[in-house]
C-alpha positions in Angstrom: -77.3 26.8 27.9 -77.4 23.4 26.3 -75.3 24.7 23.3 -72.6 26.0 25.7 -72.5 22.6 27.5 -72.1 20.8 24.2 -69.3 23.1 23.1 -67.5 22.7 26.4 -67.7 18.9 26.1 -66.4 19.0 22.5 -63.4 21.1 23.5 -62.7 18.8 26.4 -62.5 15.8 24.1 -60.4 17.6 21.4 -57.9 19.3 23.7 -55.9 16.1 24.8 -55.6 15.0 21.2 -54.3 18.4 20.1 -51.8 18.6 23.0 -50.6 15.1 22.2 -50.0 16.0 18.6 -48.3 19.3 19.4 -45.9 17.6 21.9 -45.0 14.7 19.7 -41.3 14.5 18.8 -40.8 15.1 15.1 -39.3 12.2 13.2 -35.5 12.2 13.0 -33.7 11.0 9.9 -31.3 8.1 10.5 -27.6 9.2 10.4 -26.1 9.3 7.0 -23.8 6.3 6.4 -20.6 7.5 4.6 -19.8 5.8 1.3 -16.9 3.4 1.6 -13.6 4.9 0.6 -12.6 4.2 -3.0 -9.0 3.6 -1.9 -7.5 2.4 1.3 -4.0 2.1 2.9 -2.9 -1.5 3.0 -0.8 -2.6 6.0 2.9 -3.0 5.3 3.9 -6.5 4.3 6.4 -6.6 7.1 7.0 -4.9 10.5 8.2 -1.3 10.6 11.6 -2.4 11.8 12.0 -5.1 9.2 14.2 -3.0 6.9 16.8 -2.0 9.5 19.6 -1.0 9.2 19.0 0.1 5.6 15.8 2.1 6.5 15.1 2.9 10.1 11.9 2.2 12.0 10.9 5.8 12.6 11.1 6.6 9.0 9.0 3.7 8.1 6.3 4.6 10.7 6.1 8.2 9.4 6.5 7.4 5.7 3.7 4.7 5.7 1.4 5.9 8.4 1.5 9.6 7.7 2.7 10.4 4.2 1.1 7.5 2.4 -2.1 7.8 4.4 -2.3 11.5 3.4 -2.0 10.5 -0.3 -4.9 8.0 0.1 -7.1 10.5 2.0 -6.5 13.3 -0.5 -7.1 11.0 -3.5 -10.4 9.8 -2.1 -11.5 13.4 -1.7 -10.4 14.2 -5.2 -12.2 11.2 -6.7 -15.4 11.9 -4.7 -15.5 15.4 -6.2 -15.8 14.0 -9.7 -18.5 11.3 -10.2 -16.9 10.2 -13.5 -13.8 8.9 -11.7 -15.7 6.7 -9.2 -15.0 3.0 -9.6 -11.9 3.5 -11.6 -8.7 1.6 -10.6 -5.4 3.3 -9.9 -4.1 1.9 -13.2 -7.1 3.3 -15.1 -6.4 6.7 -13.6 -2.7 6.5 -14.5 -3.6 5.8 -18.2 -5.7 9.0 -18.5 -3.7 11.2 -16.1 -3.1 14.0 -18.6 -6.8 14.8 -18.5 -7.2 14.8 -14.7 -6.7 17.5 -12.0 -3.5 18.0 -10.2 -5.0 16.6 -7.0 -5.6 13.2 -8.7 -2.2 13.3 -10.4 -0.2 14.0 -7.2 -2.2 11.8 -4.8 -3.0 9.0 -7.2 0.6 8.8 -8.2 1.6 9.0 -4.5 -0.7 6.1 -3.6 0.3 3.8 -6.5 4.0 4.6 -6.1 4.2 3.9 -2.4 2.1 0.7 -2.6 4.5 -0.5 -5.3 7.6 0.6 -3.2 6.6 -1.3 -0.1 6.1 -4.5 -2.0 9.5 -4.1 -3.7 11.3 -4.5 -0.4 11.9 -7.3 2.2 14.2 -7.9 5.1 17.9 -7.6 4.5 19.4 -10.9 3.4 16.0 -12.2 2.1 15.8 -10.5 -1.2 17.7 -13.1 -3.2 19.1 -12.3 -6.6 17.6 -11.5 -10.0 16.2 -14.5 -11.9 18.3 -15.9 -14.7 16.0 -14.2 -17.3 16.2 -10.8 -15.5 20.0 -11.1 -14.9 20.5 -11.8 -18.6 18.4 -8.8 -19.5 20.4 -6.6 -17.1 23.7 -7.8 -18.6 22.3 -7.2 -22.1 21.0 -3.7 -21.5 23.5 -2.4 -18.9 26.6 -4.6 -19.1 26.4 -6.0 -15.5 24.4 -5.8 -12.3 27.0 -3.4 -10.8 26.8 -1.1 -13.8 23.0 -1.2 -13.6 23.1 -0.2 -9.9 25.6 2.6 -10.7 23.3 4.0 -13.5 20.3 3.7 -11.2 22.1 5.7 -8.5 22.9 8.3 -11.0 19.2 8.6 -11.9 18.3 8.9 -8.2 20.9 11.4 -7.2 20.4 13.4 -10.4 16.6 13.9 -9.8 16.5 17.5 -8.6 14.2 18.0 -5.7 11.7 15.2 -5.1 10.8 12.3 -7.3 11.5 8.6 -8.1 14.0 6.5 -9.9 12.7 3.5 -11.9 13.7 0.4 -13.7 11.1 -0.3 -16.4 10.4 -2.6 -19.4 10.0 -0.3 -22.4 7.7 -0.7 -25.4 10.5 -2.6 -27.2 10.9 -5.1 -24.3 14.3 -3.8 -23.2 15.1 -2.5 -19.8 15.4 1.2 -19.1 16.2 3.4 -16.2 14.0 6.5 -15.9 13.4 9.2 -13.3 10.2 11.1 -12.7 9.4 14.3 -10.7 7.1 14.5 -7.7 4.7 11.5 -7.7 4.7 10.9 -11.4 5.4 7.3 -12.6 6.0 5.4 -15.9 2.4 4.3 -16.2 1.1 7.8 -16.6 0.2 8.9 -20.1 2.0 12.3 -19.6 5.5 11.1 -18.8 8.3 11.2 -21.4 9.3 7.6 -20.9 6.5 5.1 -20.4 6.8 1.5 -19.5 6.1 -1.3 -17.1 7.8 -0.6 -13.7 9.9 -3.4 -12.2 11.3 -1.5 -9.3 11.2 2.1 -8.1 12.9 4.0 -5.3 11.5 7.0 -3.5 14.0 9.9 -3.4 11.7 12.3 -1.6 13.5 13.5 1.5 10.8 12.0 3.7 12.0 8.6 2.6 15.5 8.9 4.0 16.2 12.2 5.8 15.9 11.1 9.4 18.6 8.5 8.9 20.7 9.9 6.0 20.1 13.6 6.1 21.4 15.0 2.8 23.3 11.9 1.8 20.9 10.6 -0.8 23.6 8.6 -2.5 24.2 6.6 0.8 20.5 5.9 1.0 20.5 4.6 -2.6 23.5 2.4 -1.9 22.0 0.9 1.2 18.6 0.3 -0.4 19.9 -2.7 -2.4 20.1 -4.6 0.9 16.3 -4.7 1.0 15.3 -5.1 -2.6 13.2 -8.2 -3.1 14.6 -9.6 -6.3 12.0 -12.4 -6.3 9.2 -9.8 -6.6 11.1 -7.8 -9.2 11.8 -11.0 -11.3 8.2 -11.9 -11.2 7.2 -8.5 -12.5 9.8 -8.9 -15.3 8.4 -12.3 -16.3 4.8 -10.9 -16.3 5.9 -7.8 -18.4 7.7 -10.0 -21.0 4.8 -12.4 -21.2 2.5 -9.5 -21.8 4.7 -8.2 -24.6 4.7 -11.7 -26.3 1.0 -12.0 -25.8 
């Protein structure tokens, strides 16, 4: 009888502890914090309507907020899938693009090209004129500013499908007009004509179709209203200084 009483007392003491342990909430891991995106979409350097009437507001909203954002998002996914690419700049990716997957080529090019494109433009009437040094180089290599613009238009209208027209400084220090398909650019190690870009115009239909429909030539003509020649001239000065250095 004494043994039964002792066992009962022992069970009475142990039962609350066992119940407390069985009903305790298991520990919950803290929510995972996503790694910061390698690349981000910068705001436009001007309001969406700043380039009117050359480029309409709705085109700018869609082009920057939808198309460019998609390139950034897709590039981040592609880079996250390959640890060897993490931490590389866009320029570093361009220099080894021939070794990289199509997702990096298309979206890395799309991100770099558009960021460059936005910064090439300003409000109509505020773009100024080419610097004396750049104007002299244009005269030397194309004959005149008007002849340069005509040749640039030919490159843009002659690009079949989607792509870009560029003014670059070539390896010899002279100016060249080039054209690339899709989202390729002259910094990539896989293009035929490499160089330092000074200005580039997007001739994908999403850049102009809402306003100009199939009139790509009209879009290219109007675009000169918003080219920021002070920025282009600064790029030229930096490119030539780099050649001399």
